[in-house]
SERO-4910 file (N, C-alpha, C, O; in steps of 0.05 Angstrom, whole numbers):
BEGIN
 pado doro    nc1    nc2    nc3   cac1   cac2   cac3    cc1    cc2    cc3    oc1    oc2    oc3
  Met    A   -249    193   -960   -231    201   -943   -205    184   -940   -182    193   -939
  Arg    A   -214    157   -937   -192    139   -935   -170    140   -956   -146    145   -951
  Ala    A   -179    137   -981   -163    139  -1002   -145    164  -1005   -123    164  -1014
  Ala    A   -157    185   -997   -142    210   -997   -121    214   -974   -101    227   -977
  Gln    A   -127    202   -951   -109    200   -925    -85    184   -936    -62    193   -936
  Leu    A    -92    159   -945    -71    141   -953    -50    154   -975    -26    150   -974
  Ala    A    -62    168   -993    -47    178  -1017    -30    203  -1005     -7    207  -1014
  Ser    A    -41    217   -985    -24    239   -979     -6    232   -954     14    246   -948
  His    A    -13    211   -941      5    201   -920      8    172   -919     -5    159   -903
  Pro    A     26    161   -938     26    134   -943     44    116   -920     43     92   -918
  Trp    A     58    130   -905     72    115   -886     59    114   -858     44    132   -851
  Cys    A     62     93   -842     49     90   -818     66    107   -797     89    102   -790
  Val    A     48    127   -787     61    145   -768     74    135   -741     91    148   -729
  Asp    A     64    112   -734     78     98   -709    103     89   -717    123     93   -702
  Cys    A    104     75   -740    132     64   -751    150     85   -753    173     84   -743
  Met    A    141    106   -765    159    133   -773    172    142   -745    195    149   -744
  Lys    A    156    142   -722    167    149   -698    189    131   -689    206    139   -673
  Arg    A    191    107   -700    210     86   -693    233     86   -714    251     69   -712
  Asn    A    232    105   -736    248    106   -757    246     85   -773    267     79   -784
  Glu    A    224     71   -776    219     49   -795    200     62   -817    182     78   -812
  His    A    204     53   -842    188     64   -862    168     37   -872    176     22   -889
  Val    A    143     35   -861    126     16   -867    102     30   -879     92     50   -869
  Pro    A     92     18   -901     70     29   -913     44     27   -896     40      5   -885
  Ala    A     27     47   -894      0     49   -882    -17     33   -896    -16     35   -921
  Thr    A    -34     19   -885    -57      5   -895    -82     10   -883   -102      0   -893
  Glu    A    -83     24   -863   -106     30   -847   -107     62   -840    -86     75   -838
  Val    A   -131     72   -838   -135    102   -831   -148     98   -806   -167     82   -803
  Asp    A   -139    112   -786   -145    111   -756   -154    138   -749   -144    158   -759
  His    A   -176    138   -730   -187    164   -719   -168    167   -693   -168    149   -676
  Ile    A   -153    187   -692   -135    193   -671   -151    194   -646   -145    179   -628
  Leu    A   -170    209   -645   -192    210   -623   -217    193   -630   -231    199   -649
  Pro    A   -221    171   -616   -246    157   -624   -271    171   -628   -279    186   -610
  His    A   -285    166   -651   -308    184   -654   -331    175   -641   -347    192   -634
  Asn    A   -335    149   -635   -358    140   -617   -384    150   -630   -402    159   -616
  Gly    A   -385    149   -657   -411    155   -672   -412    184   -673   -433    193   -683
  Asp    A   -395    203   -665   -397    231   -670   -390    238   -699   -367    233   -707
  Pro    A   -407    247   -713   -402    251   -743   -381    275   -745   -365    275   -764
  Val    A   -381    293   -728   -361    314   -729   -332    302   -730   -316    305   -748
  Leu    A   -329    286   -707   -301    274   -705   -296    252   -727   -274    247   -736
  Phe    A   -319    239   -735   -315    219   -755   -302    232   -782   -283    223   -795
  Phe    A   -316    255   -789   -309    268   -816   -286    287   -814   -278    298   -834
  Asp    A   -276    292   -790   -256    312   -787   -225    301   -798   -212    284   -785
  Glu    A   -219    312   -820   -194    300   -831   -169    307   -814   -149    294   -818
  Asn    A   -168    325   -796   -149    331   -776   -147    308   -755   -127    305   -741
  Asn    A   -170    294   -754   -170    271   -734   -163    243   -744   -169    222   -732
  Leu    A   -151    243   -767   -142    217   -781   -113    216   -781    -98    236   -782
  Gln    A   -104    190   -779    -74    185   -782    -70    154   -799    -85    135   -795
  Ser    A    -50    153   -814    -45    130   -829    -31    108   -808    -13    117   -794
  Leu    A    -37     85   -807    -26     67   -794    -22     39   -810    -38     31   -827
  Cys    A      2     24   -803      0     -5   -811    -20    -20   -799    -32    -11   -779
  Lys    A    -26    -42   -809    -44    -64   -793    -37    -70   -765    -53    -69   -746
  Thr    A    -10    -76   -762     -2    -82   -735     -5    -58   -715    -13    -64   -692
  Asp    A      0    -35   -720     -2    -14   -703    -35     -4   -700    -43      5   -679
  His    A    -47     -6   -720    -77     -1   -718    -87    -23   -699   -102    -16   -680
  Ser    A    -83    -45   -703    -92    -66   -682    -85    -63   -654   -101    -66   -635
  Arg    A    -59    -56   -652    -51    -51   -623    -65    -27   -611    -71    -26   -587
  Lys    A    -69     -7   -629    -82     18   -618   -113     12   -611   -123     22   -591
  Thr    A   -124     -2   -627   -153    -12   -624   -155    -28   -600   -174    -23   -585
  Ala    A   -138    -47   -595   -138    -64   -574   -135    -45   -546   -149    -49   -526
  Glu    A   -117    -27   -548   -112    -11   -523   -135      5   -517   -141      9   -493
  Glu    A   -150     15   -538   -175     31   -533   -198     15   -525   -213     23   -508
  Val    A   -200     -8   -536   -221    -26   -524   -218    -40   -498   -236    -41   -481
  Trp    A   -196    -50   -497   -186    -65   -471   -173    -49   -449   -168    -58   -427
  Arg    A   -167    -23   -458   -153     -4   -438   -128    -18   -430   -121    -16   -406
  Val    A   -112    -32   -448    -88    -46   -440    -66    -27   -432    -44    -35   -425
***
């Protein structure tokens, strides 16, 4: 799933919103799956992000920043 996501969506979606073309290196679950296999394997729940944006999003989810 990771390889397919990055192949079909190679740019970081958050960077694209800022008109920046940064290659995505991470595949992120839009809605945290929290162990739910339905959300985990839902291809519509995936987005491509760069390392910086993925780390920021994860920190916000974990620390509620």
